[in-house]
N, CA, C and O atoms as a GROMACS GRO file, in nm:
protein
  388
    1MET      N    1  10.180  10.006  10.070
    1MET     CA    2  10.232   9.976   9.932
    1MET      C    3  10.379   9.927   9.941
    1MET      O    4  10.457   9.971  10.026
    2GLY      N    5  10.408   9.843   9.858
    2GLY     CA    6  10.536   9.779   9.841
    2GLY      C    7  10.610   9.831   9.714
    2GLY      O    8  10.550   9.897   9.628
    3ASP      N    9  10.728   9.802   9.707
    3ASP     CA   10  10.812   9.825   9.581
    3ASP      C   11  10.825   9.704   9.504
    3ASP      O   12  10.839   9.594   9.558
    4ALA      N   13  10.820   9.722   9.369
    4ALA     CA   14  10.845   9.609   9.286
    4ALA      C   15  10.975   9.610   9.220
    4ALA      O   16  11.025   9.716   9.184
    5ARG      N   17  11.034   9.491   9.202
    5ARG     CA   18  11.174   9.492   9.131
    5ARG      C   19  11.144   9.507   8.980
    5ARG      O   20  11.040   9.460   8.932
    6ALA      N   21  11.225   9.566   8.913
    6ALA     CA   22  11.222   9.583   8.767
    6ALA      C   23  11.205   9.445   8.706
    6ALA      O   24  11.135   9.433   8.606
    7SER      N   25  11.266   9.340   8.762
    7SER     CA   26  11.265   9.211   8.707
    7SER      C   27  11.126   9.138   8.719
    7SER      O   28  11.099   9.035   8.658
    8ASP      N   29  11.049   9.200   8.798
    8ASP     CA   30  10.903   9.145   8.827
    8ASP      C   31  10.798   9.218   8.750
    8ASP      O   32  10.679   9.191   8.766
    9VAL      N   33  10.836   9.306   8.673
    9VAL     CA   34  10.744   9.395   8.592
    9VAL      C   35  10.741   9.361   8.455
    9VAL      O   36  10.849   9.339   8.400
   10VAL      N   37  10.633   9.353   8.389
   10VAL     CA   38  10.626   9.355   8.240
   10VAL      C   39  10.581   9.478   8.184
   10VAL      O   40  10.469   9.514   8.220
   11ARG      N   41  10.645   9.554   8.101
   11ARG     CA   42  10.594   9.659   8.029
   11ARG      C   43  10.472   9.632   7.942
   11ARG      O   44  10.462   9.525   7.880
   12LEU      N   45  10.377   9.726   7.935
   12LEU     CA   46  10.258   9.711   7.866
   12LEU      C   47  10.284   9.678   7.716
   12LEU      O   48  10.220   9.592   7.655
   13ASP      N   49  10.387   9.754   7.661
   13ASP     CA   50  10.418   9.728   7.518
   13ASP      C   51  10.483   9.584   7.489
   13ASP      O   52  10.498   9.540   7.375
   14ARG      N   53  10.516   9.525   7.595
   14ARG     CA   54  10.576   9.399   7.572
   14ARG      C   55  10.492   9.277   7.640
   14ARG      O   56  10.528   9.159   7.638
   15ALA      N   57  10.373   9.328   7.700
   15ALA     CA   58  10.294   9.228   7.780
   15ALA      C   59  10.237   9.114   7.684
   15ALA      O   60  10.257   8.995   7.706
   16PHE      N   61  10.168   9.161   7.578
   16PHE     CA   62  10.111   9.072   7.500
   16PHE      C   63  10.205   8.946   7.461
   16PHE      O   64  10.180   8.827   7.482
   17ALA      N   65  10.313   8.997   7.405
   17ALA     CA   66  10.417   8.882   7.361
   17ALA      C   67  10.456   8.802   7.475
   17ALA      O   68  10.464   8.680   7.464
   18TYR      N   69  10.483   8.866   7.592
   18TYR     CA   70  10.527   8.801   7.714
   18TYR      C   71  10.419   8.691   7.750
   18TYR      O   72  10.455   8.574   7.765
   19PHE      N   73  10.295   8.727   7.764
   19PHE     CA   74  10.192   8.632   7.822
   19PHE      C   75  10.154   8.534   7.710
   19PHE      O   76  10.117   8.422   7.743
   20THR      N   77  10.161   8.567   7.586
   20THR     CA   78  10.143   8.468   7.482
   20THR      C   79  10.255   8.354   7.492
   20THR      O   80  10.229   8.234   7.493
   21ASP      N   81  10.370   8.403   7.498
   21ASP     CA   82  10.477   8.308   7.516
   21ASP      C   83  10.459   8.214   7.647
   21ASP      O   84  10.489   8.094   7.640
   22ARG      N   85  10.416   8.263   7.750
   22ARG     CA   86  10.383   8.179   7.866
   22ARG      C   87  10.272   8.085   7.844
   22ARG      O   88  10.273   7.972   7.894
   23ILE      N   89  10.173   8.130   7.768
   23ILE     CA   90  10.062   8.042   7.730
   23ILE      C   91  10.096   7.924   7.637
   23ILE      O   92  10.045   7.813   7.647
   24ASN      N   93  10.182   7.960   7.550
   24ASN     CA   94  10.236   7.857   7.456
   24ASN      C   95  10.316   7.758   7.524
   24ASN      O   96  10.317   7.643   7.480
   25ARG      N   97  10.385   7.792   7.631
   25ARG     CA   98  10.465   7.703   7.714
   25ARG      C   99  10.382   7.615   7.809
   25ARG      O  100  10.413   7.501   7.844
   26ASP      N  101  10.271   7.684   7.847
   26ASP     CA  102  10.176   7.622   7.940
   26ASP      C  103  10.032   7.650   7.916
   26ASP      O  104   9.981   7.753   7.961
   27ARG      N  105   9.966   7.566   7.849
   27ARG     CA  106   9.830   7.607   7.807
   27ARG      C  107   9.725   7.605   7.928
   27ARG      O  108   9.605   7.628   7.914
   28SER      N  109   9.780   7.576   8.036
   28SER     CA  110   9.688   7.554   8.160
   28SER      C  111   9.712   7.686   8.243
   28SER      O  112   9.645   7.693   8.346
   29ASP      N  113   9.790   7.786   8.217
   29ASP     CA  114   9.838   7.900   8.282
   29ASP      C  115   9.720   8.000   8.284
   29ASP      O  116   9.715   8.094   8.206
   30VAL      N  117   9.626   7.976   8.375
   30VAL     CA  118   9.506   8.079   8.399
   30VAL      C  119   9.556   8.218   8.409
   30VAL      O  120   9.507   8.307   8.340
   31PHE      N  121   9.651   8.239   8.493
   31PHE     CA  122   9.707   8.374   8.526
   31PHE      C  123   9.743   8.460   8.399
   31PHE      O  124   9.714   8.578   8.384
   32SER      N  125   9.811   8.381   8.312
   32SER     CA  126   9.862   8.436   8.183
   32SER      C  127   9.750   8.472   8.089
   32SER      O  128   9.751   8.580   8.030
   33TYR      N  129   9.650   8.380   8.072
   33TYR     CA  130   9.530   8.416   8.001
   33TYR      C  131   9.464   8.540   8.041
   33TYR      O  132   9.427   8.624   7.959
   34LEU      N  133   9.447   8.553   8.186
   34LEU     CA  134   9.388   8.676   8.244
   34LEU      C  135   9.460   8.799   8.221
   34LEU      O  136   9.405   8.906   8.196
   35MET      N  137   9.601   8.778   8.231
   35MET     CA  138   9.684   8.908   8.212
   35MET      C  139   9.678   8.940   8.063
   35MET      O  140   9.668   9.058   8.029
   36ARG      N  141   9.684   8.838   7.966
   36ARG     CA  142   9.664   8.872   7.829
   36ARG      C  143   9.540   8.941   7.800
   36ARG      O  144   9.535   9.032   7.717
   37ALA      N  145   9.431   8.897   7.872
   37ALA     CA  146   9.296   8.959   7.846
   37ALA      C  147   9.296   9.098   7.888
   37ALA      O  148   9.230   9.181   7.824
   38MET      N  149   9.367   9.133   7.996
   38MET     CA  150   9.372   9.266   8.039
   38MET      C  151   9.451   9.355   7.935
   38MET      O  152   9.415   9.470   7.908
   39VAL      N  153   9.557   9.297   7.880
   39VAL     CA  154   9.646   9.374   7.772
   39VAL      C  155   9.540   9.395   7.660
   39VAL      O  156   9.524   9.510   7.617
   40ASP      N  157   9.467   9.291   7.609
   40ASP     CA  158   9.376   9.306   7.497
   40ASP      C  159   9.275   9.419   7.543
   40ASP      O  160   9.257   9.518   7.471
   41GLU      N  161   9.218   9.406   7.650
   41GLU     CA  162   9.121   9.511   7.694
   41GLU      C  163   9.174   9.661   7.686
   41GLU      O  164   9.106   9.756   7.646
   42SER      N  165   9.303   9.669   7.728
   42SER     CA  166   9.360   9.795   7.732
   42SER      C  167   9.389   9.840   7.595
   42SER      O  168   9.407   9.960   7.579
   43ASN      N  169   9.397   9.759   7.494
   43ASN     CA  170   9.414   9.789   7.341
   43ASN      C  171   9.280   9.798   7.268
   43ASN      O  172   9.276   9.827   7.148
   44ALA      N  173   9.166   9.773   7.343
   44ALA     CA  174   9.030   9.784   7.285
   44ALA      C  175   9.007   9.656   7.194
   44ALA      O  176   8.919   9.654   7.108
   45ASP      N  177   9.086   9.556   7.216
   45ASP     CA  178   9.063   9.414   7.143
   45ASP      C  179   8.977   9.329   7.221
   45ASP      O  180   9.017   9.232   7.287
   46TRP      N  181   8.842   9.370   7.212
   46TRP     CA  182   8.737   9.311   7.292
   46TRP      C  183   8.725   9.164   7.269
   46TRP      O  184   8.700   9.089   7.364
   47GLN      N  185   8.744   9.116   7.137
   47GLN     CA  186   8.712   8.979   7.100
   47GLN      C  187   8.825   8.908   7.168
   47GLN      O  188   8.796   8.809   7.236
   48GLY      N  189   8.953   8.946   7.157
   48GLY     CA  190   9.073   8.877   7.214
   48GLY      C  191   9.062   8.866   7.374
   48GLY      O  192   9.090   8.766   7.439
   49ALA      N  193   9.018   8.978   7.421
   49ALA     CA  194   9.006   8.983   7.562
   49ALA      C  195   8.902   8.873   7.605
   49ALA      O  196   8.937   8.792   7.691
   50LEU      N  197   8.790   8.865   7.555
   50LEU     CA  198   8.671   8.786   7.591
   50LEU      C  199   8.733   8.635   7.550
   50LEU      O  200   8.708   8.543   7.628
   51ALA      N  201   8.801   8.612   7.446
   51ALA     CA  202   8.838   8.479   7.415
   51ALA      C  203   8.938   8.426   7.529
   51ALA      O  204   8.928   8.311   7.570
   52ASP      N  205   9.031   8.515   7.576
   52ASP     CA  206   9.121   8.481   7.683
   52ASP      C  207   9.042   8.448   7.826
   52ASP      O  208   9.080   8.360   7.902
   53CYS      N  209   8.931   8.530   7.849
   53CYS     CA  210   8.846   8.509   7.966
   53CYS      C  211   8.786   8.378   7.951
   53CYS      O  212   8.789   8.296   8.043
   54GLU      N  213   8.731   8.354   7.837
   54GLU     CA  214   8.658   8.222   7.824
   54GLU      C  215   8.759   8.097   7.838
   54GLU      O  216   8.720   7.991   7.887
   55ALA      N  217   8.884   8.113   7.795
   55ALA     CA  218   8.991   8.008   7.814
   55ALA      C  219   9.007   7.989   7.961
   55ALA      O  220   9.004   7.877   8.012
   56ALA      N  221   9.025   8.105   8.031
   56ALA     CA  222   9.061   8.102   8.181
   56ALA      C  223   8.937   8.045   8.248
   56ALA      O  224   8.959   7.983   8.352
   57ILE      N  225   8.818   8.054   8.209
   57ILE     CA  226   8.704   8.001   8.283
   57ILE      C  227   8.689   7.852   8.254
   57ILE      O  228   8.642   7.776   8.338
   58ARG      N  229   8.731   7.810   8.127
   58ARG     CA  230   8.726   7.673   8.106
   58ARG      C  231   8.825   7.594   8.175
   58ARG      O  232   8.804   7.476   8.203
   59LEU      N  233   8.937   7.658   8.206
   59LEU     CA  234   9.053   7.589   8.288
   59LEU      C  235   9.026   7.597   8.433
   59LEU      O  236   9.071   7.508   8.506
   60ASP      N  237   8.955   7.700   8.485
   60ASP     CA  238   8.931   7.714   8.626
   60ASP      C  239   8.805   7.789   8.644
   60ASP      O  240   8.802   7.912   8.651
   61ALA      N  241   8.692   7.706   8.652
   61ALA     CA  242   8.556   7.775   8.654
   61ALA      C  243   8.523   7.826   8.805
   61ALA      O  244   8.416   7.880   8.835
   62LYS      N  245   8.616   7.804   8.886
   62LYS     CA  246   8.590   7.862   9.025
   62LYS      C  247   8.669   7.974   9.061
   62LYS      O  248   8.672   8.018   9.176
   63ASN      N  249   8.746   8.030   8.947
   63ASN     CA  250   8.818   8.145   8.972
   63ASN      C  251   8.722   8.280   8.949
   63ASN      O  252   8.692   8.317   8.836
   64PRO      N  253   8.685   8.336   9.051
   64PRO     CA  254   8.595   8.455   9.022
   64PRO      C  255   8.649   8.573   8.944
   64PRO      O  256   8.573   8.651   8.887
   65TRP      N  257   8.781   8.586   8.942
   65TRP     CA  258   8.847   8.694   8.881
   65TRP      C  259   8.816   8.680   8.718
   65TRP      O  260   8.799   8.782   8.652
   66SER      N  261   8.811   8.561   8.662
   66SER     CA  262   8.777   8.534   8.528
   66SER      C  263   8.646   8.586   8.503
   66SER      O  264   8.628   8.653   8.402
   67PHE      N  265   8.547   8.562   8.586
   67PHE     CA  266   8.419   8.607   8.556
   67PHE      C  267   8.394   8.759   8.574
   67PHE      O  268   8.315   8.819   8.501
   68GLU      N  269   8.464   8.821   8.674
   68GLU     CA  270   8.459   8.956   8.682
   68GLU      C  271   8.523   9.033   8.579
   68GLU      O  272   8.478   9.142   8.544
   69LEU      N  273   8.633   8.978   8.526
   69LEU     CA  274   8.698   9.041   8.411
   69LEU      C  275   8.613   9.043   8.296
   69LEU      O  276   8.596   9.148   8.234
   70ARG      N  277   8.554   8.929   8.261
   70ARG     CA  278   8.472   8.907   8.155
   70ARG      C  279   8.356   9.004   8.147
   70ARG      O  280   8.324   9.063   8.044
   71ALA      N  281   8.295   9.016   8.272
   71ALA     CA  282   8.182   9.105   8.295
   71ALA      C  283   8.211   9.243   8.276
   71ALA      O  284   8.132   9.317   8.218
   72ASN      N  285   8.336   9.289   8.329
   72ASN     CA  286   8.375   9.418   8.289
   72ASN      C  287   8.401   9.461   8.147
   72ASN      O  288   8.383   9.575   8.106
   73ILE      N  289   8.446   9.356   8.074
   73ILE     CA  290   8.473   9.378   7.923
   73ILE      C  291   8.338   9.388   7.865
   73ILE      O  292   8.314   9.480   7.787
   74TRP      N  293   8.250   9.305   7.895
   74TRP     CA  294   8.114   9.311   7.847
   74TRP      C  295   8.054   9.459   7.860
   74TRP      O  296   8.010   9.526   7.767
   75GLU      N  297   8.062   9.495   7.988
   75GLU     CA  298   8.015   9.620   8.029
   75GLU      C  299   8.072   9.734   7.965
   75GLU      O  300   8.002   9.830   7.934
   76ALA      N  301   8.211   9.729   7.941
   76ALA     CA  302   8.276   9.832   7.864
   76ALA      C  303   8.231   9.833   7.727
   76ALA      O  304   8.252   9.935   7.660
   77ASN      N  305   8.172   9.734   7.676
   77ASN     CA  306   8.125   9.733   7.537
   77ASN      C  307   7.975   9.750   7.538
   77ASN      O  308   7.905   9.696   7.453
   78HIS      N  309   7.927   9.823   7.629
   78HIS     CA  310   7.784   9.860   7.642
   78HIS      C  311   7.685   9.736   7.645
   78HIS      O  312   7.568   9.750   7.608
   79ALA      N  313   7.730   9.623   7.685
   79ALA     CA  314   7.655   9.504   7.689
   79ALA      C  315   7.611   9.476   7.838
   79ALA      O  316   7.637   9.372   7.900
   80ARG      N  317   7.539   9.588   7.886
   80ARG     CA  318   7.502   9.573   8.027
   80ARG      C  319   7.440   9.451   8.073
   80ARG      O  320   7.479   9.385   8.169
   81ARG      N  321   7.333   9.421   7.995
   81ARG     CA  322   7.247   9.295   8.033
   81ARG      C  323   7.334   9.179   8.044
   81ARG      O  324   7.330   9.106   8.144
   82GLN      N  325   7.429   9.153   7.926
   82GLN     CA  326   7.512   9.048   7.944
   82GLN      C  327   7.607   9.046   8.046
   82GLN      O  328   7.641   8.937   8.094
   83ALA      N  329   7.663   9.166   8.092
   83ALA     CA  330   7.755   9.181   8.190
   83ALA      C  331   7.682   9.150   8.326
   83ALA      O  332   7.741   9.088   8.415
   84VAL      N  333   7.560   9.192   8.339
   84VAL     CA  334   7.489   9.165   8.476
   84VAL      C  335   7.465   9.015   8.484
   84VAL      O  336   7.478   8.959   8.593
   85MET      N  337   7.429   8.945   8.370
   85MET     CA  338   7.393   8.803   8.376
   85MET      C  339   7.528   8.723   8.387
   85MET      O  340   7.527   8.617   8.449
   86GLY      N  341   7.635   8.767   8.334
   86GLY     CA  342   7.754   8.704   8.325
   86GLY      C  343   7.817   8.680   8.459
   86GLY      O  344   7.876   8.576   8.488
   87ARG      N  345   7.801   8.786   8.543
   87ARG     CA  346   7.874   8.783   8.678
   87ARG      C  347   7.826   8.653   8.758
   87ARG      O  348   7.906   8.587   8.824
   88ALA      N  349   7.698   8.622   8.751
   88ALA     CA  350   7.651   8.507   8.838
   88ALA      C  351   7.567   8.420   8.765
   88ALA      O  352   7.506   8.333   8.827
   89GLY      N  353   7.554   8.431   8.641
   89GLY     CA  354   7.479   8.340   8.562
   89GLY      C  355   7.323   8.367   8.568
   89GLY      O  356   7.242   8.307   8.498
   90ARG      N  357   7.291   8.467   8.662
   90ARG     CA  358   7.156   8.515   8.676
   90ARG      C  359   7.158   8.672   8.713
   90ARG      O  360   7.259   8.723   8.761
   91PRO      N  361   7.049   8.740   8.688
   91PRO     CA  362   7.057   8.877   8.747
   91PRO      C  363   7.096   8.896   8.881
   91PRO      O  364   7.063   8.813   8.966
   92MET      N  365   7.166   8.998   8.911
   92MET     CA  366   7.211   9.038   9.048
   92MET      C  367   7.098   9.109   9.119
   92MET      O  368   7.018   9.178   9.056
   93GLY      N  369   7.092   9.093   9.247
   93GLY     CA  370   6.997   9.172   9.327
   93GLY      C  371   7.005   9.308   9.314
   93GLY      O  372   7.116   9.361   9.321
   94GLY      N  373   6.895   9.384   9.293
   94GLY     CA  374   6.890   9.518   9.287
   94GLY      C  375   6.937   9.578   9.162
   94GLY      O  376   6.938   9.701   9.159
   95ILE      N  377   6.977   9.514   9.056
   95ILE     CA  378   7.033   9.563   8.933
   95ILE      C  379   6.922   9.505   8.833
   95ILE      O  380   6.880   9.390   8.838
   96ARG      N  381   6.878   9.603   8.740
   96ARG     CA  382   6.787   9.558   8.631
   96ARG      C  383   6.864   9.578   8.505
   96ARG      O  384   6.926   9.681   8.479
   97ALA      N  385   6.855   9.472   8.429
   97ALA     CA  386   6.934   9.468   8.299
   97ALA      C  387   6.853   9.539   8.201
   97ALA      O  388   6.893   9.551   8.085
   0.00000   0.00000   0.00000
């Protein structure tokens, strides 16, 4: 484990505004969409979180983190079938939806 400098950390209560600002400056910033989705998820803003995941997927459909985060959000909302299907676009082996 390493240490983080205070200048490299964004407090949760400021994270939404911080990542929104980054997105407004660069609409192709996949990382910021995913970070904002995580902030939304922590605030139980499922629609906002899913919208940011979808934006990240549109920008980089090969980024597995976008799909994993989206599936986790679906699963947290008790949408297990959609979560299982969303991870790979088809049911995962050994898991029944």
